[in-house]
N, C-alpha and C positions, 0 to 999 in steps of 0.2 A: 781837337779831341777833348772830350769832357769825361770826367769820371762819373760813376753811377749817381752821384749827388748833384751833378750839373756844374761842378767846378772845372774851370779850364785847366787842362793838363799840358797841352801843347797846341801851338798854332802853326799851320803849314799852309802857305799860299798855294792855291791850286796851280798857278803858273809854274811854281817850283817843281811840281810833279809832272809837268808837261800836259796839263789839262787846260783847255781853252775856256776861259770864263765867258759868259756867266754860267753858273751851275744851274742845270735844269731840274735835277732830281737827286735825292739821296735815298738809299735803302740798305738795310743790313743784308749781308750775304750769309748763307747757311754756315760758313766756316769761320764766322766772327769778324770778317772784313766788312768794309763798306763799299757799296757801288755808288759811284759819282758819275752823273750824266752831264755832258757838256751840251748846252743849248746851241752853241756856235757850231760844233762839229757833228752832233748826233751820235757821238761815241760814248761808250760806257767804260769806266775805269774802275778797276778793283784795287782798293787801297787798304793795306793792313793797319792794325791798331798802332803800330809804331810810326805810321806815316809813309811807309814805302809803297810805291806803285808796283803791284803784282803783275797786272796785265791790262791790256786795253782790248775791248771787244767792239767790233764793227758789225752791227746788226745787218748792214747792207751786204756784207761779204757772203751771206747765205742766200742771196738772190732776192731778198725782200727790199723794198724801197728804204732808204735811210730814214732814221728818225729825224723829224724836222721841227725846228722851233721848240716850243714848250712840250714837255712830256713828263709823265709821272710813273714811278716804279712801285710795285708791291711784291714783296717776296711771298711765295707760296709755302706755308709750313709743311714740313715733312718732305720737301723736294729741294732741288737746287735751281728751280725755275722762278721766273718773275712774270708778273702781269705788267704790261706797259700800256698806259693810255697815251697814244701818240696823237696829241691834241690837234695839231695843225694838219695832220694827214687823215683825221676823222676816223681813226680805227683803234681797235683794241687788239693787243698781241699777247700770246703766251710764248715766252722765250726761254730757251735752255741756257745753262750757265756759260755755254760757249758762244752765245749770241744767235744761235739757230732759232728761227721762228718756227714754233711747233703748231700753232693754231692762230687764226685771225678772225675777227668779226668787224664788220664795218666796211669802209671804203676800200676799193682796190685801185682807184685812180686819183686819190687825194682830194676828192670833192665830197661835200656834205651829203648825207643820205640817212641811213639808219642811225648813225651817230653824227652829231654836229658840235664840234669842239668838245670832245670828251676830256675831262680833267681829273679831279681827285679820285682816289681809290681807297677802299677799305675792305676788310673781311667781316662778315657778321658771324655770330656764334655758330651758325650752321655751316660755315665754311664757304658761303657764297661770296662772290666778288661783287662789291657795290661800286658802281661807276657813276660819277656826276657827269651828266650829258648837258652841258651848260646851255647851249642854244635851243635845246628841246625842253629846257626848264624842268628837268626830271633827274631822278636817281634810278638807274637801271641795275638789274641784278643778273648775274651769270653764274653758271657752274665754273669750277676751275678750268674746264675744257672749253669755256667761252660759249656754252649753250645758254640762250636767254631763259630767264626764269621770270616771266611776266608778273606773276602774283606777288613777288617780293620787291618789285619796284614801286616808286611813288613820285608824284608831282612835287617839285621843290620850289614853290613860290610862296612868298610870305606877304605880310601886310605892307602898306604904304609904298608900293612900287619896288619892293625887293624881289626881283624876278630872275637874277642871273646867278645860279648856284655855281660854286667853284670847287670847294673842298669838302670832304666828309671824314668824320671820325666816328668810331663805334665804341661806346663805353662797355665795361664788363657786364652790365645788365642788358646789353644789346640795344640800348637807346642810341639813336642816330643823331649826330650833330652836324649840321650843314652850314657852311659859310655861304651867305647869299648877298650879292652886291645889288645896290640900287640901280635904277635906270642911269645910264651913262657909265655903268660898270665901275662905280666908285663907292666909297663909304659903305663897306660891307658890314653885316652883322652876322652873328651865329645864332641859328635857330635849332631847337630840339624837336 
């Protein structure tokens, strides 16, 4: 737990909270807590600022396949929903605070297709969801209801063999920064 200046206030081992490491994702919750995703179990854990475990959410309980391997979380402003890039299942989900899957885009059988290893997530200033589609070497754009917005996406390859995009951040002026790894998926750089 860090204060607003980045100074460490408290350290809590995830294992002490009953969360199986490694951590796959972190995202703020609308009520001031943090959502911590376990890569090992595919579960989401809501942890309050004092370090207490509030609840554990199993996305598979609602009938959707469990989150598998790496995944990324993006809270949707003005809602209590999250967007989830379920990387190894090749899909994008809109999930309610209870873990219920509200919408999906991408694979229904865990195989690559429309999306191929979706990774980093960000919102642009128009409220569109930007998703890094790593093995398609692109950034895709969606409405919060996961409808594709083709005109807002772009190819994410750079110079000297940097072709594997992984993460994205959007600056206040709407500039996009994408981390792109070199062939062999190592030695990444950040490109604007």
